[in-house]
Biopython code that builds the backbone (N, CA, C, O; Angstrom):
import numpy as np
from Bio.PDB.StructureBuilder import StructureBuilder

atoms = [
    (1, "MET", "N", (81.665, 221.019, 124.031)),
    (1, "MET", "CA", (81.873, 219.957, 124.866)),
    (1, "MET", "C", (83.151, 219.457, 124.326)),
    (1, "MET", "O", (83.955, 218.955, 125.111)),
    (2, "LEU", "N", (83.443, 219.545, 122.985)),
    (2, "LEU", "CA", (84.711, 218.894, 122.613)),
    (2, "LEU", "C", (85.862, 219.755, 122.893)),
    (2, "LEU", "O", (87.008, 219.308, 122.860)),
    (3, "VAL", "N", (85.569, 221.086, 123.193)),
    (3, "VAL", "CA", (86.742, 221.981, 123.631)),
    (3, "VAL", "C", (87.101, 221.415, 124.937)),
    (3, "VAL", "O", (88.291, 221.189, 125.158)),
    (4, "PHE", "N", (86.140, 221.138, 125.902)),
    (4, "PHE", "CA", (86.520, 220.636, 127.240)),
    (4, "PHE", "C", (87.282, 219.359, 127.280)),
    (4, "PHE", "O", (88.182, 219.189, 128.103)),
    (5, "PHE", "N", (86.913, 218.385, 126.335)),
    (5, "PHE", "CA", (87.565, 217.152, 126.033)),
    (5, "PHE", "C", (89.106, 217.406, 125.695)),
    (5, "PHE", "O", (90.008, 216.824, 126.297)),
    (6, "VAL", "N", (89.309, 218.294, 124.717)),
    (6, "VAL", "CA", (90.666, 218.594, 124.341)),
    (6, "VAL", "C", (91.357, 219.174, 125.475)),
    (6, "VAL", "O", (92.460, 218.726, 125.788)),
    (7, "TYR", "N", (90.800, 220.172, 126.159)),
    (7, "TYR", "CA", (91.532, 221.013, 127.342)),
    (7, "TYR", "C", (91.870, 219.938, 128.281)),
    (7, "TYR", "O", (93.024, 219.812, 128.689)),
    (8, "GLY", "N", (90.830, 219.083, 128.677)),
    (8, "GLY", "CA", (91.297, 217.989, 129.666)),
    (8, "GLY", "C", (92.436, 217.172, 129.143)),
    (8, "GLY", "O", (93.455, 217.064, 129.825)),
    (9, "LEU", "N", (92.323, 216.545, 127.889)),
    (9, "LEU", "CA", (93.525, 215.815, 127.478)),
    (9, "LEU", "C", (94.826, 216.626, 127.683)),
    (9, "LEU", "O", (95.730, 216.102, 128.333)),
    (10, "CYS", "N", (94.999, 217.979, 127.129)),
    (10, "CYS", "CA", (96.091, 218.684, 127.314)),
    (10, "CYS", "C", (96.453, 218.833, 128.705)),
    (10, "CYS", "O", (97.651, 218.939, 128.967)),
    (11, "TYR", "N", (95.612, 218.858, 129.626)),
    (11, "TYR", "CA", (95.758, 219.384, 130.999)),
    (11, "TYR", "C", (96.432, 217.893, 131.645)),
    (11, "TYR", "O", (97.400, 217.966, 132.402)),
    (12, "LEU", "N", (95.898, 216.704, 131.315)),
    (12, "LEU", "CA", (96.621, 215.379, 131.786)),
    (12, "LEU", "C", (97.958, 215.326, 131.281)),
    (12, "LEU", "O", (98.851, 214.946, 132.038)),
    (13, "ILE", "N", (98.246, 215.694, 129.968)),
    (13, "ILE", "CA", (99.568, 215.461, 129.383)),
    (13, "ILE", "C", (100.495, 216.504, 130.044)),
    (13, "ILE", "O", (101.624, 216.141, 130.374)),
    (14, "LYS", "N", (100.121, 217.696, 130.246)),
    (14, "LYS", "CA", (101.095, 218.801, 130.594)),
    (14, "LYS", "C", (100.780, 218.888, 132.284)),
    (14, "LYS", "O", (101.027, 219.980, 132.797)),
    (15, "PHE", "N", (100.324, 217.956, 133.052)),
    (15, "PHE", "CA", (100.032, 218.042, 134.390)),
    (15, "PHE", "C", (101.351, 218.635, 135.096)),
    (15, "PHE", "O", (101.375, 219.710, 135.696)),
    (16, "PRO", "N", (102.349, 217.842, 134.945)),
    (16, "PRO", "CA", (103.594, 218.302, 135.807)),
    (16, "PRO", "C", (103.973, 219.521, 135.626)),
    (16, "PRO", "O", (104.270, 220.240, 136.580)),
    (17, "TYR", "N", (104.016, 219.938, 134.339)),
    (17, "TYR", "CA", (104.480, 221.375, 134.064)),
    (17, "TYR", "C", (103.426, 222.399, 134.523)),
    (17, "TYR", "O", (103.840, 223.449, 135.014)),
    (18, "LEU", "N", (102.086, 222.187, 134.406)),
    (18, "LEU", "CA", (101.232, 223.086, 135.067)),
    (18, "LEU", "C", (101.208, 223.040, 136.452)),
    (18, "LEU", "O", (100.896, 224.100, 136.994)),
    (19, "ALA", "N", (101.505, 221.903, 137.316)),
    (19, "ALA", "CA", (101.736, 221.917, 138.474)),
    (19, "ALA", "C", (102.897, 222.714, 139.110)),
    (19, "ALA", "O", (102.787, 223.303, 140.186)),
    (20, "ASN", "N", (103.940, 222.687, 138.412)),
    (20, "ASN", "CA", (105.238, 223.418, 138.857)),
    (20, "ASN", "C", (104.744, 224.916, 138.597)),
    (20, "ASN", "O", (104.917, 225.652, 139.568)),
    (21, "LEU", "N", (104.167, 225.504, 137.482)),
    (21, "LEU", "CA", (103.697, 226.796, 137.358)),
    (21, "LEU", "C", (102.610, 227.163, 138.403)),
    (21, "LEU", "O", (102.526, 228.318, 138.821)),
    (22, "TYR", "N", (101.750, 226.147, 138.838)),
    (22, "TYR", "CA", (100.783, 226.684, 139.830)),
    (22, "TYR", "C", (101.588, 226.991, 141.300)),
    (22, "TYR", "O", (101.324, 227.914, 142.070)),
    (23, "GLN", "N", (102.690, 225.911, 141.479)),
    (23, "GLN", "CA", (103.369, 226.147, 142.809)),
    (23, "GLN", "C", (104.141, 227.376, 142.808)),
    (23, "GLN", "O", (104.352, 227.988, 143.855)),
    (24, "LEU", "N", (104.657, 227.841, 141.458)),
    (24, "LEU", "CA", (105.526, 229.004, 141.264)),
    (24, "LEU", "C", (104.521, 230.243, 141.619)),
    (24, "LEU", "O", (104.901, 231.176, 142.328)),
    (25, "ALA", "N", (103.277, 230.178, 141.097)),
    (25, "ALA", "CA", (102.463, 231.254, 141.140)),
    (25, "ALA", "C", (101.900, 231.329, 142.562)),
    (25, "ALA", "O", (101.586, 232.441, 142.986)),
    (26, "LEU", "N", (101.745, 230.254, 143.335)),
    (26, "LEU", "CA", (101.366, 230.364, 144.708)),
    (26, "LEU", "C", (102.424, 230.988, 145.475)),
    (26, "LEU", "O", (102.112, 231.816, 146.331)),
    (27, "GLN", "N", (103.694, 230.676, 145.263)),
    (27, "GLN", "CA", (104.830, 231.292, 145.850)),
    (27, "GLN", "C", (104.912, 232.767, 145.606)),
    (27, "GLN", "O", (105.099, 233.608, 146.485)),
    (28, "ASN", "N", (104.747, 233.013, 144.256)),
    (28, "ASN", "CA", (104.794, 234.501, 144.050)),
    (28, "ASN", "C", (103.779, 235.188, 144.764)),
    (28, "ASN", "O", (104.112, 236.146, 145.460)),
    (29, "THR", "N", (102.563, 234.835, 144.694)),
    (29, "THR", "CA", (101.326, 235.474, 145.340)),
    (29, "THR", "C", (101.637, 235.605, 146.675)),
    (29, "THR", "O", (101.414, 236.693, 147.206)),
    (30, "SER", "N", (102.231, 234.471, 147.484)),
    (30, "SER", "CA", (102.176, 234.567, 148.879)),
    (30, "SER", "C", (103.578, 235.622, 149.119)),
    (30, "SER", "O", (103.622, 236.234, 150.186)),
    (31, "LEU", "N", (104.566, 235.790, 148.235)),
    (31, "LEU", "CA", (105.484, 236.746, 148.487)),
    (31, "LEU", "C", (105.115, 238.171, 148.408)),
    (31, "LEU", "O", (105.460, 239.032, 149.218)),
    (32, "THR", "N", (104.226, 238.383, 147.133)),
    (32, "THR", "CA", (103.775, 239.786, 147.198)),
    (32, "THR", "C", (102.641, 240.128, 148.294)),
    (32, "THR", "O", (102.380, 241.261, 148.700)),
    (33, "ASN", "N", (102.067, 239.018, 148.663)),
    (33, "ASN", "CA", (101.107, 239.515, 149.746)),
    (33, "ASN", "C", (101.892, 239.758, 151.188)),
    (33, "ASN", "O", (101.448, 240.561, 152.009)),
    (34, "THR", "N", (103.074, 239.008, 151.415)),
    (34, "THR", "CA", (103.724, 239.430, 152.468)),
    (34, "THR", "C", (104.307, 240.743, 152.387)),
    (34, "THR", "O", (104.324, 241.519, 153.343)),
    (35, "ASN", "N", (104.810, 241.010, 151.191)),
    (35, "ASN", "CA", (105.478, 242.511, 150.793)),
    (35, "ASN", "C", (104.279, 243.537, 151.039)),
    (35, "ASN", "O", (104.556, 244.659, 151.461)),
    (36, "LEU", "N", (103.097, 243.221, 150.813)),
    (36, "LEU", "CA", (102.144, 244.245, 151.013)),
    (36, "LEU", "C", (101.779, 244.407, 152.199)),
    (36, "LEU", "O", (101.447, 245.516, 152.619)),
    (37, "TYR", "N", (101.779, 243.344, 152.924)),
    (37, "TYR", "CA", (101.441, 243.443, 154.577)),
    (37, "TYR", "C", (102.546, 244.391, 155.231)),
    (37, "TYR", "O", (102.273, 245.229, 156.090)),
    (38, "TYR", "N", (103.846, 244.158, 154.716)),
    (38, "TYR", "CA", (105.034, 244.707, 155.423)),
    (38, "TYR", "C", (105.264, 246.004, 154.932)),
    (38, "TYR", "O", (106.057, 246.725, 155.537)),
    (39, "ASP", "N", (104.669, 246.421, 153.890)),
    (39, "ASP", "CA", (104.730, 247.717, 153.258)),
    (39, "ASP", "C", (104.024, 248.750, 154.148)),
    (39, "ASP", "O", (103.959, 249.927, 153.795)),
]
sb = StructureBuilder()
sb.init_structure("model")
sb.init_model(0)
sb.init_chain("A")
sb.init_seg("    ")
for serial, (resi, resn, name, xyz) in enumerate(atoms, 1):
    if name == "N":
        sb.init_residue(resn, " ", resi, " ")
    sb.init_atom(name, np.array(xyz, "f"), 0.0, 1.0, " ", f" {name:<3s}", serial, name[0])
structure = sb.get_structure()
């Protein structure tokens, strides 16, 4: 339970950074998906 608490704190602290990474990951996956479709 303590692990989840610490993880939550880290998530709140690094939220903008993680949000940027998440958006980049979404863009990358969408690009790879379109590449797969057009291959």
